[in-house]
mmCIF file of the N, C-alpha and C atoms, coordinates in Angstrom:
data_MODEL
# 
_entry.id   MODEL 
# 
loop_
_atom_site.group_PDB 
_atom_site.id 
_atom_site.type_symbol 
_atom_site.label_atom_id 
_atom_site.label_alt_id 
_atom_site.label_comp_id 
_atom_site.label_asym_id 
_atom_site.label_entity_id 
_atom_site.label_seq_id 
_atom_site.pdbx_PDB_ins_code 
_atom_site.Cartn_x 
_atom_site.Cartn_y 
_atom_site.Cartn_z 
_atom_site.occupancy 
_atom_site.B_iso_or_equiv 
_atom_site.pdbx_formal_charge 
_atom_site.auth_seq_id 
_atom_site.auth_comp_id 
_atom_site.auth_asym_id 
_atom_site.auth_atom_id 
_atom_site.pdbx_PDB_model_num 
ATOM 1   N N  . MET A 1 1  ? 187.053 65.846 103.929 1.00 0.00 ? 1  MET A N  1 
ATOM 2   C CA . MET A 1 1  ? 186.834 67.002 103.067 1.00 0.00 ? 1  MET A CA 1 
ATOM 3   C C  . MET A 1 1  ? 187.971 68.002 103.242 1.00 0.00 ? 1  MET A C  1 
ATOM 4   N N  . LYS A 1 2  ? 188.409 68.175 104.477 1.00 0.00 ? 2  LYS A N  1 
ATOM 5   C CA . LYS A 1 2  ? 189.522 69.091 104.718 1.00 0.00 ? 2  LYS A CA 1 
ATOM 6   C C  . LYS A 1 2  ? 190.802 68.574 104.062 1.00 0.00 ? 2  LYS A C  1 
ATOM 7   N N  . ALA A 1 3  ? 190.977 67.255 104.015 1.00 0.00 ? 3  ALA A N  1 
ATOM 8   C CA . ALA A 1 3  ? 192.188 66.674 103.442 1.00 0.00 ? 3  ALA A CA 1 
ATOM 9   C C  . ALA A 1 3  ? 192.339 67.000 101.960 1.00 0.00 ? 3  ALA A C  1 
ATOM 10  N N  . VAL A 1 4  ? 191.211 67.201 101.272 1.00 0.00 ? 4  VAL A N  1 
ATOM 11  C CA . VAL A 1 4  ? 191.278 67.566 99.854  1.00 0.00 ? 4  VAL A CA 1 
ATOM 12  C C  . VAL A 1 4  ? 191.024 69.057 99.657  1.00 0.00 ? 4  VAL A C  1 
ATOM 13  N N  . ARG A 1 5  ? 191.200 69.817 100.754 1.00 0.00 ? 5  ARG A N  1 
ATOM 14  C CA . ARG A 1 5  ? 191.222 71.278 100.767 1.00 0.00 ? 5  ARG A CA 1 
ATOM 15  C C  . ARG A 1 5  ? 189.881 71.980 100.547 1.00 0.00 ? 5  ARG A C  1 
ATOM 16  N N  . PHE A 1 6  ? 188.792 71.298 100.859 1.00 0.00 ? 6  PHE A N  1 
ATOM 17  C CA . PHE A 1 6  ? 187.505 71.983 100.874 1.00 0.00 ? 6  PHE A CA 1 
ATOM 18  C C  . PHE A 1 6  ? 187.429 72.836 102.131 1.00 0.00 ? 6  PHE A C  1 
ATOM 19  N N  . LYS A 1 7  ? 186.772 73.985 102.032 1.00 0.00 ? 7  LYS A N  1 
ATOM 20  C CA . LYS A 1 7  ? 186.440 74.767 103.215 1.00 0.00 ? 7  LYS A CA 1 
ATOM 21  C C  . LYS A 1 7  ? 185.155 74.166 103.768 1.00 0.00 ? 7  LYS A C  1 
ATOM 22  N N  . VAL A 1 8  ? 185.157 73.867 105.070 1.00 0.00 ? 8  VAL A N  1 
ATOM 23  C CA . VAL A 1 8  ? 184.061 73.103 105.668 1.00 0.00 ? 8  VAL A CA 1 
ATOM 24  C C  . VAL A 1 8  ? 183.576 73.764 106.947 1.00 0.00 ? 8  VAL A C  1 
ATOM 25  N N  . LEU A 1 9  ? 182.263 73.681 107.166 1.00 0.00 ? 9  LEU A N  1 
ATOM 26  C CA . LEU A 1 9  ? 181.648 74.102 108.423 1.00 0.00 ? 9  LEU A CA 1 
ATOM 27  C C  . LEU A 1 9  ? 180.953 72.901 109.038 1.00 0.00 ? 9  LEU A C  1 
ATOM 28  N N  . LEU A 1 10 ? 180.947 72.842 110.352 1.00 0.00 ? 10 LEU A N  1 
ATOM 29  C CA . LEU A 1 10 ? 180.162 71.855 111.076 1.00 0.00 ? 10 LEU A CA 1 
ATOM 30  C C  . LEU A 1 10 ? 178.873 72.544 111.495 1.00 0.00 ? 10 LEU A C  1 
ATOM 31  N N  . LEU A 1 11 ? 177.752 71.871 111.329 1.00 0.00 ? 11 LEU A N  1 
ATOM 32  C CA . LEU A 1 11 ? 176.441 72.427 111.677 1.00 0.00 ? 11 LEU A CA 1 
ATOM 33  C C  . LEU A 1 11 ? 175.830 71.606 112.801 1.00 0.00 ? 11 LEU A C  1 
ATOM 34  N N  . LEU A 1 12 ? 175.358 72.281 113.826 1.00 0.00 ? 12 LEU A N  1 
ATOM 35  C CA . LEU A 1 12 ? 174.708 71.628 114.961 1.00 0.00 ? 12 LEU A CA 1 
ATOM 36  C C  . LEU A 1 12 ? 173.341 72.267 115.143 1.00 0.00 ? 12 LEU A C  1 
ATOM 37  N N  . SER A 1 13 ? 172.300 71.439 115.173 1.00 0.00 ? 13 SER A N  1 
ATOM 38  C CA . SER A 1 13 ? 170.951 71.983 115.300 1.00 0.00 ? 13 SER A CA 1 
ATOM 39  C C  . SER A 1 13 ? 170.796 72.730 116.624 1.00 0.00 ? 13 SER A C  1 
ATOM 40  N N  . LYS A 1 14 ? 170.110 73.875 116.559 1.00 0.00 ? 14 LYS A N  1 
ATOM 41  C CA . LYS A 1 14 ? 169.871 74.665 117.776 1.00 0.00 ? 14 LYS A CA 1 
ATOM 42  C C  . LYS A 1 14 ? 168.807 74.027 118.652 1.00 0.00 ? 14 LYS A C  1 
ATOM 43  N N  . SER A 1 15 ? 167.967 73.202 118.060 1.00 0.00 ? 15 SER A N  1 
ATOM 44  C CA . SER A 1 15 ? 166.961 72.459 118.819 1.00 0.00 ? 15 SER A CA 1 
ATOM 45  C C  . SER A 1 15 ? 166.958 71.022 118.303 1.00 0.00 ? 15 SER A C  1 
ATOM 46  N N  . PRO A 1 16 ? 166.553 70.075 119.141 1.00 0.00 ? 16 PRO A N  1 
ATOM 47  C CA . PRO A 1 16 ? 166.559 68.671 118.719 1.00 0.00 ? 16 PRO A CA 1 
ATOM 48  C C  . PRO A 1 16 ? 165.610 68.402 117.549 1.00 0.00 ? 16 PRO A C  1 
ATOM 49  N N  . VAL A 1 17 ? 165.986 67.449 116.741 1.00 0.00 ? 17 VAL A N  1 
ATOM 50  C CA . VAL A 1 17 ? 165.140 66.950 115.655 1.00 0.00 ? 17 VAL A CA 1 
ATOM 51  C C  . VAL A 1 17 ? 164.711 65.551 116.088 1.00 0.00 ? 17 VAL A C  1 
ATOM 52  N N  . ASP A 1 18 ? 163.424 65.351 116.279 1.00 0.00 ? 18 ASP A N  1 
ATOM 53  C CA . ASP A 1 18 ? 162.916 64.078 116.814 1.00 0.00 ? 18 ASP A CA 1 
ATOM 54  C C  . ASP A 1 18 ? 163.630 63.696 118.109 1.00 0.00 ? 18 ASP A C  1 
ATOM 55  N N  . SER A 1 19 ? 163.787 64.658 118.992 1.00 0.00 ? 19 SER A N  1 
ATOM 56  C CA . SER A 1 19 ? 164.386 64.490 120.327 1.00 0.00 ? 19 SER A CA 1 
ATOM 57  C C  . SER A 1 19 ? 165.904 64.258 120.313 1.00 0.00 ? 19 SER A C  1 
ATOM 58  N N  . ILE A 1 20 ? 166.539 64.409 119.149 1.00 0.00 ? 20 ILE A N  1 
ATOM 59  C CA . ILE A 1 20 ? 167.982 64.176 119.045 1.00 0.00 ? 20 ILE A CA 1 
ATOM 60  C C  . ILE A 1 20 ? 168.635 65.385 118.375 1.00 0.00 ? 20 ILE A C  1 
ATOM 61  N N  . PRO A 1 21 ? 169.734 65.909 118.923 1.00 0.00 ? 21 PRO A N  1 
ATOM 62  C CA . PRO A 1 21 ? 170.445 66.970 118.211 1.00 0.00 ? 21 PRO A CA 1 
ATOM 63  C C  . PRO A 1 21 ? 170.931 66.448 116.860 1.00 0.00 ? 21 PRO A C  1 
ATOM 64  N N  . HIS A 1 22 ? 170.919 67.296 115.858 1.00 0.00 ? 22 HIS A N  1 
ATOM 65  C CA . HIS A 1 22 ? 171.337 66.867 114.517 1.00 0.00 ? 22 HIS A CA 1 
ATOM 66  C C  . HIS A 1 22 ? 172.644 67.560 114.142 1.00 0.00 ? 22 HIS A C  1 
ATOM 67  N N  . VAL A 1 23 ? 173.542 66.807 113.528 1.00 0.00 ? 23 VAL A N  1 
ATOM 68  C CA . VAL A 1 23 ? 174.820 67.339 113.069 1.00 0.00 ? 23 VAL A CA 1 
ATOM 69  C C  . VAL A 1 23 ? 174.928 67.104 111.570 1.00 0.00 ? 23 VAL A C  1 
ATOM 70  N N  . ALA A 1 24 ? 175.417 68.110 110.861 1.00 0.00 ? 24 ALA A N  1 
ATOM 71  C CA . ALA A 1 24 ? 175.651 68.007 109.424 1.00 0.00 ? 24 ALA A CA 1 
ATOM 72  C C  . ALA A 1 24 ? 176.876 68.861 109.097 1.00 0.00 ? 24 ALA A C  1 
ATOM 73  N N  . THR A 1 25 ? 177.187 68.970 107.829 1.00 0.00 ? 25 THR A N  1 
ATOM 74  C CA . THR A 1 25 ? 178.292 69.828 107.408 1.00 0.00 ? 25 THR A CA 1 
ATOM 75  C C  . THR A 1 25 ? 177.804 70.767 106.320 1.00 0.00 ? 25 THR A C  1 
ATOM 76  N N  . ALA A 1 26 ? 178.617 71.759 106.035 1.00 0.00 ? 26 ALA A N  1 
ATOM 77  C CA . ALA A 1 26 ? 178.384 72.648 104.902 1.00 0.00 ? 26 ALA A CA 1 
ATOM 78  C C  . ALA A 1 26 ? 179.737 72.825 104.212 1.00 0.00 ? 26 ALA A C  1 
ATOM 79  N N  . ILE A 1 27 ? 179.721 72.834 102.883 1.00 0.00 ? 27 ILE A N  1 
ATOM 80  C CA . ILE A 1 27 ? 180.943 72.856 102.088 1.00 0.00 ? 27 ILE A CA 1 
ATOM 81  C C  . ILE A 1 27 ? 180.930 74.072 101.182 1.00 0.00 ? 27 ILE A C  1 
ATOM 82  N N  . HIS A 1 28 ? 182.042 74.780 101.135 1.00 0.00 ? 28 HIS A N  1 
ATOM 83  C CA . HIS A 1 28 ? 182.156 75.929 100.229 1.00 0.00 ? 28 HIS A CA 1 
ATOM 84  C C  . HIS A 1 28 ? 182.373 75.426 98.808  1.00 0.00 ? 28 HIS A C  1 
ATOM 85  N N  . LEU A 1 29 ? 181.511 75.881 97.900  1.00 0.00 ? 29 LEU A N  1 
ATOM 86  C CA . LEU A 1 29 ? 181.647 75.584 96.470  1.00 0.00 ? 29 LEU A CA 1 
ATOM 87  C C  . LEU A 1 29 ? 181.635 76.894 95.707  1.00 0.00 ? 29 LEU A C  1 
ATOM 88  N N  . THR A 1 30 ? 182.412 76.984 94.649  1.00 0.00 ? 30 THR A N  1 
ATOM 89  C CA . THR A 1 30 ? 182.430 78.207 93.846  1.00 0.00 ? 30 THR A CA 1 
ATOM 90  C C  . THR A 1 30 ? 181.244 78.275 92.896  1.00 0.00 ? 30 THR A C  1 
ATOM 91  N N  . ASN A 1 31 ? 180.652 77.116 92.557  1.00 0.00 ? 31 ASN A N  1 
ATOM 92  C CA . ASN A 1 31 ? 179.454 77.058 91.724  1.00 0.00 ? 31 ASN A CA 1 
ATOM 93  C C  . ASN A 1 31 ? 178.356 76.333 92.479  1.00 0.00 ? 31 ASN A C  1 
ATOM 94  N N  . PRO A 1 32 ? 177.101 76.743 92.309  1.00 0.00 ? 32 PRO A N  1 
ATOM 95  C CA . PRO A 1 32 ? 176.011 76.056 93.014  1.00 0.00 ? 32 PRO A CA 1 
ATOM 96  C C  . PRO A 1 32 ? 175.911 74.601 92.582  1.00 0.00 ? 32 PRO A C  1 
ATOM 97  N N  . PRO A 1 33 ? 175.557 73.706 93.505  1.00 0.00 ? 33 PRO A N  1 
ATOM 98  C CA . PRO A 1 33 ? 175.396 72.295 93.153  1.00 0.00 ? 33 PRO A CA 1 
ATOM 99  C C  . PRO A 1 33 ? 174.085 72.040 92.424  1.00 0.00 ? 33 PRO A C  1 
ATOM 100 N N  . THR A 1 34 ? 173.981 70.881 91.789  1.00 0.00 ? 34 THR A N  1 
ATOM 101 C CA . THR A 1 34 ? 172.715 70.452 91.206  1.00 0.00 ? 34 THR A CA 1 
ATOM 102 C C  . THR A 1 34 ? 172.033 69.525 92.204  1.00 0.00 ? 34 THR A C  1 
ATOM 103 N N  . HIS A 1 35 ? 170.721 69.476 92.133  1.00 0.00 ? 35 HIS A N  1 
ATOM 104 C CA . HIS A 1 35 ? 169.964 68.700 93.108  1.00 0.00 ? 35 HIS A CA 1 
ATOM 105 C C  . HIS A 1 35 ? 169.508 67.379 92.519  1.00 0.00 ? 35 HIS A C  1 
ATOM 106 N N  . SER A 1 36 ? 169.401 66.377 93.406  1.00 0.00 ? 36 SER A N  1 
ATOM 107 C CA . SER A 1 36 ? 168.980 65.062 92.956  1.00 0.00 ? 36 SER A CA 1 
ATOM 108 C C  . SER A 1 36 ? 167.474 64.989 92.709  1.00 0.00 ? 36 SER A C  1 
ATOM 109 N N  . LEU A 1 37 ? 166.695 65.781 93.430  1.00 0.00 ? 37 LEU A N  1 
ATOM 110 C CA . LEU A 1 37 ? 165.246 65.822 93.243  1.00 0.00 ? 37 LEU A CA 1 
ATOM 111 C C  . LEU A 1 37 ? 164.776 67.272 93.311  1.00 0.00 ? 37 LEU A C  1 
ATOM 112 N N  . PRO A 1 38 ? 163.737 67.634 92.533  1.00 0.00 ? 38 PRO A N  1 
ATOM 113 C CA . PRO A 1 38 ? 163.305 69.039 92.479  1.00 0.00 ? 38 PRO A CA 1 
ATOM 114 C C  . PRO A 1 38 ? 162.741 69.586 93.790  1.00 0.00 ? 38 PRO A C  1 
ATOM 115 N N  . GLU A 1 39 ? 162.281 68.730 94.698  1.00 0.00 ? 39 GLU A N  1 
ATOM 116 C CA . GLU A 1 39 ? 161.680 69.255 95.937  1.00 0.00 ? 39 GLU A CA 1 
ATOM 117 C C  . GLU A 1 39 ? 162.726 69.725 96.948  1.00 0.00 ? 39 GLU A C  1 
ATOM 118 N N  . TYR A 1 40 ? 163.984 69.463 96.700  1.00 0.00 ? 40 TYR A N  1 
ATOM 119 C CA . TYR A 1 40 ? 165.010 69.913 97.639  1.00 0.00 ? 40 TYR A CA 1 
ATOM 120 C C  . TYR A 1 40 ? 165.316 71.379 97.434  1.00 0.00 ? 40 TYR A C  1 
ATOM 121 N N  . GLU A 1 41 ? 165.409 72.057 98.537  1.00 0.00 ? 41 GLU A N  1 
ATOM 122 C CA . GLU A 1 41 ? 165.705 73.475 98.566  1.00 0.00 ? 41 GLU A CA 1 
ATOM 123 C C  . GLU A 1 41 ? 167.219 73.666 98.410  1.00 0.00 ? 41 GLU A C  1 
ATOM 124 N N  . ASP A 1 42 ? 167.615 74.742 97.766  1.00 0.00 ? 42 ASP A N  1 
ATOM 125 C CA . ASP A 1 42 ? 169.028 75.078 97.611  1.00 0.00 ? 42 ASP A CA 1 
ATOM 126 C C  . ASP A 1 42 ? 169.498 75.711 98.912  1.00 0.00 ? 42 ASP A C  1 
ATOM 127 N N  . LYS A 1 43 ? 169.974 74.895 99.841  1.00 0.00 ? 43 LYS A N  1 
ATOM 128 C CA . LYS A 1 43 ? 170.310 75.370 101.183 1.00 0.00 ? 43 LYS A CA 1 
ATOM 129 C C  . LYS A 1 43 ? 171.783 75.718 101.282 1.00 0.00 ? 43 LYS A C  1 
ATOM 130 N N  . PHE A 1 44 ? 172.035 76.970 101.675 1.00 0.00 ? 44 PHE A N  1 
ATOM 131 C CA . PHE A 1 44 ? 173.413 77.378 101.900 1.00 0.00 ? 44 PHE A CA 1 
ATOM 132 C C  . PHE A 1 44 ? 173.477 78.338 103.085 1.00 0.00 ? 44 PHE A C  1 
ATOM 133 N N  . PHE A 1 45 ? 174.668 78.497 103.592 1.00 0.00 ? 45 PHE A N  1 
ATOM 134 C CA . PHE A 1 45 ? 174.960 79.407 104.694 1.00 0.00 ? 45 PHE A CA 1 
ATOM 135 C C  . PHE A 1 45 ? 176.027 80.379 104.211 1.00 0.00 ? 45 PHE A C  1 
ATOM 136 N N  . ILE A 1 46 ? 175.959 81.614 104.652 1.00 0.00 ? 46 ILE A N  1 
ATOM 137 C CA . ILE A 1 46 ? 177.001 82.585 104.348 1.00 0.00 ? 46 ILE A CA 1 
ATOM 138 C C  . ILE A 1 46 ? 177.928 82.651 105.558 1.00 0.00 ? 46 ILE A C  1 
ATOM 139 N N  . TYR A 1 47 ? 179.198 82.404 105.327 1.00 0.00 ? 47 TYR A N  1 
ATOM 140 C CA . TYR A 1 47 ? 180.189 82.487 106.394 1.00 0.00 ? 47 TYR A CA 1 
ATOM 141 C C  . TYR A 1 47 ? 181.416 83.203 105.834 1.00 0.00 ? 47 TYR A C  1 
ATOM 142 N N  . ASN A 1 48 ? 181.825 84.273 106.485 1.00 0.00 ? 48 ASN A N  1 
ATOM 143 C CA . ASN A 1 48 ? 182.944 85.103 106.011 1.00 0.00 ? 48 ASN A CA 1 
ATOM 144 C C  . ASN A 1 48 ? 182.770 85.521 104.548 1.00 0.00 ? 48 ASN A C  1 
ATOM 145 N N  . GLY A 1 49 ? 181.528 85.828 104.164 1.00 0.00 ? 49 GLY A N  1 
ATOM 146 C CA . GLY A 1 49 ? 181.243 86.317 102.821 1.00 0.00 ? 49 GLY A CA 1 
ATOM 147 C C  . GLY A 1 49 ? 181.225 85.259 101.731 1.00 0.00 ? 49 GLY A C  1 
ATOM 148 N N  . GLU A 1 50 ? 181.293 83.973 102.099 1.00 0.00 ? 50 GLU A N  1 
ATOM 149 C CA . GLU A 1 50 ? 181.293 82.891 101.114 1.00 0.00 ? 50 GLU A CA 1 
ATOM 150 C C  . GLU A 1 50 ? 180.114 81.949 101.356 1.00 0.00 ? 50 GLU A C  1 
ATOM 151 N N  . LYS A 1 51 ? 179.606 81.348 100.276 1.00 0.00 ? 51 LYS A N  1 
ATOM 152 C CA . LYS A 1 51 ? 178.500 80.402 100.382 1.00 0.00 ? 51 LYS A CA 1 
ATOM 153 C C  . LYS A 1 51 ? 179.017 79.002 100.693 1.00 0.00 ? 51 LYS A C  1 
ATOM 154 N N  . TYR A 1 52 ? 178.415 78.414 101.707 1.00 0.00 ? 52 TYR A N  1 
ATOM 155 C CA . TYR A 1 52 ? 178.688 77.032 102.095 1.00 0.00 ? 52 TYR A CA 1 
ATOM 156 C C  . TYR A 1 52 ? 177.376 76.266 101.937 1.00 0.00 ? 52 TYR A C  1 
ATOM 157 N N  . TYR A 1 53 ? 177.402 75.184 101.170 1.00 0.00 ? 53 TYR A N  1 
ATOM 158 C CA . TYR A 1 53 ? 176.188 74.432 100.875 1.00 0.00 ? 53 TYR A CA 1 
ATOM 159 C C  . TYR A 1 53 ? 176.016 73.265 101.843 1.00 0.00 ? 53 TYR A C  1 
ATOM 160 N N  . PHE A 1 54 ? 174.777 73.091 102.283 1.00 0.00 ? 54 PHE A N  1 
ATOM 161 C CA . PHE A 1 54 ? 174.420 72.034 103.222 1.00 0.00 ? 54 PHE A CA 1 
ATOM 162 C C  . PHE A 1 54 ? 174.826 70.668 102.658 1.00 0.00 ? 54 PHE A C  1 
ATOM 163 N N  . ALA A 1 55 ? 175.372 69.821 103.531 1.00 0.00 ? 55 ALA A N  1 
ATOM 164 C CA . ALA A 1 55 ? 175.724 68.453 103.141 1.00 0.00 ? 55 ALA A CA 1 
ATOM 165 C C  . ALA A 1 55 ? 175.289 67.506 104.254 1.00 0.00 ? 55 ALA A C  1 
ATOM 166 N N  . GLU A 1 56 ? 174.253 66.739 103.991 1.00 0.00 ? 56 GLU A N  1 
ATOM 167 C CA . GLU A 1 56 ? 173.725 65.782 104.966 1.00 0.00 ? 56 GLU A CA 1 
ATOM 168 C C  . GLU A 1 56 ? 174.738 64.650 105.159 1.00 0.00 ? 56 GLU A C  1 
ATOM 169 N N  . THR A 1 57 ? 174.988 64.310 106.411 1.00 0.00 ? 57 THR A N  1 
ATOM 170 C CA . THR A 1 57 ? 176.013 63.301 106.710 1.00 0.00 ? 57 THR A CA 1 
ATOM 171 C C  . THR A 1 57 ? 175.481 62.095 107.477 1.00 0.00 ? 57 THR A C  1 
ATOM 172 N N  . THR A 1 58 ? 174.202 62.082 107.822 1.00 0.00 ? 58 THR A N  1 
ATOM 173 C CA . THR A 1 58 ? 173.696 60.999 108.663 1.00 0.00 ? 58 THR A CA 1 
ATOM 174 C C  . THR A 1 58 ? 172.799 60.009 107.925 1.00 0.00 ? 58 THR A C  1 
ATOM 175 N N  . THR A 1 59 ? 172.558 60.231 106.654 1.00 0.00 ? 59 THR A N  1 
ATOM 176 C CA . THR A 1 59 ? 171.720 59.309 105.880 1.00 0.00 ? 59 THR A CA 1 
ATOM 177 C C  . THR A 1 59 ? 172.118 59.377 104.411 1.00 0.00 ? 59 THR A C  1 
ATOM 178 N N  . TRP A 1 60 ? 171.644 58.427 103.620 1.00 0.00 ? 60 TRP A N  1 
ATOM 179 C CA . TRP A 1 60 ? 172.038 58.291 102.217 1.00 0.00 ? 60 TRP A CA 1 
ATOM 180 C C  . TRP A 1 60 ? 171.149 59.085 101.267 1.00 0.00 ? 60 TRP A C  1 
ATOM 181 N N  . ASN A 1 61 ? 171.600 59.174 100.018 1.00 0.00 ? 61 ASN A N  1 
ATOM 182 C CA . ASN A 1 61 ? 170.834 59.673 98.863  1.00 0.00 ? 61 ASN A CA 1 
ATOM 183 C C  . ASN A 1 61 ? 170.602 61.179 98.827  1.00 0.00 ? 61 ASN A C  1 
ATOM 184 N N  . TYR A 1 62 ? 171.463 61.941 99.459  1.00 0.00 ? 62 TYR A N  1 
ATOM 185 C CA . TYR A 1 62 ? 171.395 63.395 99.353  1.00 0.00 ? 62 TYR A CA 1 
ATOM 186 C C  . TYR A 1 62 ? 172.682 63.895 98.722  1.00 0.00 ? 62 TYR A C  1 
ATOM 187 N N  . ARG A 1 63 ? 172.546 64.872 97.843  1.00 0.00 ? 63 ARG A N  1 
ATOM 188 C CA . ARG A 1 63 ? 173.716 65.523 97.265  1.00 0.00 ? 63 ARG A CA 1 
ATOM 189 C C  . ARG A 1 63 ? 174.002 66.803 98.032  1.00 0.00 ? 63 ARG A C  1 
ATOM 190 N N  . VAL A 1 64 ? 175.192 67.331 97.853  1.00 0.00 ? 64 VAL A N  1 
ATOM 191 C CA . VAL A 1 64 ? 175.527 68.603 98.476  1.00 0.00 ? 64 VAL A CA 1 
ATOM 192 C C  . VAL A 1 64 ? 174.518 69.646 98.007  1.00 0.00 ? 64 VAL A C  1 
ATOM 193 N N  . GLY A 1 65 ? 173.968 70.394 98.942  1.00 0.00 ? 65 GLY A N  1 
ATOM 194 C CA . GLY A 1 65 ? 172.955 71.403 98.644  1.00 0.00 ? 65 GLY A CA 1 
ATOM 195 C C  . GLY A 1 65 ? 171.537 70.921 98.879  1.00 0.00 ? 65 GLY A C  1 
ATOM 196 N N  . ASP A 1 66 ? 171.317 69.605 98.893  1.00 0.00 ? 66 ASP A N  1 
ATOM 197 C CA . ASP A 1 66 ? 169.980 69.059 99.158  1.00 0.00 ? 66 ASP A CA 1 
ATOM 198 C C  . ASP A 1 66 ? 169.667 69.191 100.646 1.00 0.00 ? 66 ASP A C  1 
ATOM 199 N N  . LEU A 1 67 ? 168.587 69.869 100.952 1.00 0.00 ? 67 LEU A N  1 
ATOM 200 C CA . LEU A 1 67 ? 168.138 69.961 102.337 1.00 0.00 ? 67 LEU A CA 1 
ATOM 201 C C  . LEU A 1 67 ? 166.957 69.018 102.521 1.00 0.00 ? 67 LEU A C  1 
ATOM 202 N N  . PRO A 1 68 ? 167.108 67.964 103.334 1.00 0.00 ? 68 PRO A N  1 
ATOM 203 C CA . PRO A 1 68 ? 165.982 67.058 103.570 1.00 0.00 ? 68 PRO A CA 1 
ATOM 204 C C  . PRO A 1 68 ? 164.771 67.826 104.107 1.00 0.00 ? 68 PRO A C  1 
ATOM 205 N N  . THR A 1 69 ? 163.589 67.428 103.690 1.00 0.00 ? 69 THR A N  1 
ATOM 206 C CA . THR A 1 69 ? 162.376 68.131 104.097 1.00 0.00 ? 69 THR A CA 1 
ATOM 207 C C  . THR A 1 69 ? 162.216 68.136 105.615 1.00 0.00 ? 69 THR A C  1 
ATOM 208 N N  . TRP A 1 70 ? 162.673 67.101 106.295 1.00 0.00 ? 70 TRP A N  1 
ATOM 209 C CA . TRP A 1 70 ? 162.535 67.031 107.749 1.00 0.00 ? 70 TRP A CA 1 
ATOM 210 C C  . TRP A 1 70 ? 163.468 67.999 108.480 1.00 0.00 ? 70 TRP A C  1 
ATOM 211 N N  . LEU A 1 71 ? 164.359 68.675 107.748 1.00 0.00 ? 71 LEU A N  1 
ATOM 212 C CA . LEU A 1 71 ? 165.233 69.684 108.354 1.00 0.00 ? 71 LEU A CA 1 
ATOM 213 C C  . LEU A 1 71 ? 164.909 71.098 107.879 1.00 0.00 ? 71 LEU A C  1 
ATOM 214 N N  . LYS A 1 72 ? 163.817 71.249 107.148 1.00 0.00 ? 72 LYS A N  1 
ATOM 215 C CA . LYS A 1 72 ? 163.488 72.524 106.517 1.00 0.00 ? 72 LYS A CA 1 
ATOM 216 C C  . LYS A 1 72 ? 163.403 73.698 107.495 1.00 0.00 ? 72 LYS A C  1 
ATOM 217 N N  . ASN A 1 73 ? 162.855 73.492 108.670 1.00 0.00 ? 73 ASN A N  1 
ATOM 218 C CA . ASN A 1 73 ? 162.664 74.601 109.622 1.00 0.00 ? 73 ASN A CA 1 
ATOM 219 C C  . ASN A 1 73 ? 163.648 74.583 110.783 1.00 0.00 ? 73 ASN A C  1 
ATOM 220 N N  . VAL A 1 74 ? 164.754 73.875 110.613 1.00 0.00 ? 74 VAL A N  1 
ATOM 221 C CA . VAL A 1 74 ? 165.745 73.760 111.676 1.00 0.00 ? 74 VAL A CA 1 
ATOM 222 C C  . VAL A 1 74 ? 166.808 74.852 111.522 1.00 0.00 ? 74 VAL A C  1 
ATOM 223 N N  . ASP A 1 75 ? 167.135 75.507 112.624 1.00 0.00 ? 75 ASP A N  1 
ATOM 224 C CA . ASP A 1 75 ? 168.232 76.481 112.645 1.00 0.00 ? 75 ASP A CA 1 
ATOM 225 C C  . ASP A 1 75 ? 169.479 75.777 113.182 1.00 0.00 ? 75 ASP A C  1 
ATOM 226 N N  . PHE A 1 76 ? 170.636 76.201 112.666 1.00 0.00 ? 76 PHE A N  1 
ATOM 227 C CA . PHE A 1 76 ? 171.891 75.548 113.033 1.00 0.00 ? 76 PHE A CA 1 
ATOM 228 C C  . PHE A 1 76 ? 172.900 76.532 113.615 1.00 0.00 ? 76 PHE A C  1 
ATOM 229 N N  . TYR A 1 77 ? 173.673 76.053 114.577 1.00 0.00 ? 77 TYR A N  1 
ATOM 230 C CA . TYR A 1 77 ? 174.873 76.744 114.992 1.00 0.00 ? 77 TYR A CA 1 
ATOM 231 C C  . TYR A 1 77 ? 175.921 76.443 113.928 1.00 0.00 ? 77 TYR A C  1 
ATOM 232 N N  . ILE A 1 78 ? 176.737 77.424 113.585 1.00 0.00 ? 78 ILE A N  1 
ATOM 233 C CA . ILE A 1 78 ? 177.785 77.245 112.584 1.00 0.00 ? 78 ILE A CA 1 
ATOM 234 C C  . ILE A 1 78 ? 179.127 77.225 113.302 1.00 0.00 ? 78 ILE A C  1 
ATOM 235 N N  . ILE A 1 79 ? 179.862 76.139 113.092 1.00 0.00 ? 79 ILE A N  1 
ATOM 236 C CA . ILE A 1 79 ? 181.155 75.954 113.726 1.00 0.00 ? 79 ILE A CA 1 
ATOM 237 C C  . ILE A 1 79 ? 182.216 75.777 112.643 1.00 0.00 ? 79 ILE A C  1 
ATOM 238 N N  . PRO A 1 80 ? 183.153 76.725 112.501 1.00 0.00 ? 80 PRO A N  1 
ATOM 239 C CA . PRO A 1 80 ? 184.189 76.559 111.476 1.00 0.00 ? 80 PRO A CA 1 
ATOM 240 C C  . PRO A 1 80 ? 185.116 75.404 111.831 1.00 0.00 ? 80 PRO A C  1 
ATOM 241 N N  . VAL A 1 81 ? 185.554 74.691 110.822 1.00 0.00 ? 81 VAL A N  1 
ATOM 242 C CA . VAL A 1 81 ? 186.449 73.540 111.025 1.00 0.00 ? 81 VAL A CA 1 
ATOM 243 C C  . VAL A 1 81 ? 187.822 73.898 110.494 1.00 0.00 ? 81 VAL A C  1 
# 
């Protein structure tokens, strides 16, 4: 993502998810993404005054901005890349 000049954040869960720490990314977009299914929440983080949208990296079938239901109540550390 950095190679094609996206602004990217690394996300690390503050507490384990199913006994395992979870890692994901967040990508800065100038326009909000569309969701693949209506039950997904429009998940974003504000970093340096810009919106970064959640991007799941450990499983298939999620679009940028889709927050899997199993991560709904998870807080993340934000690490700039």
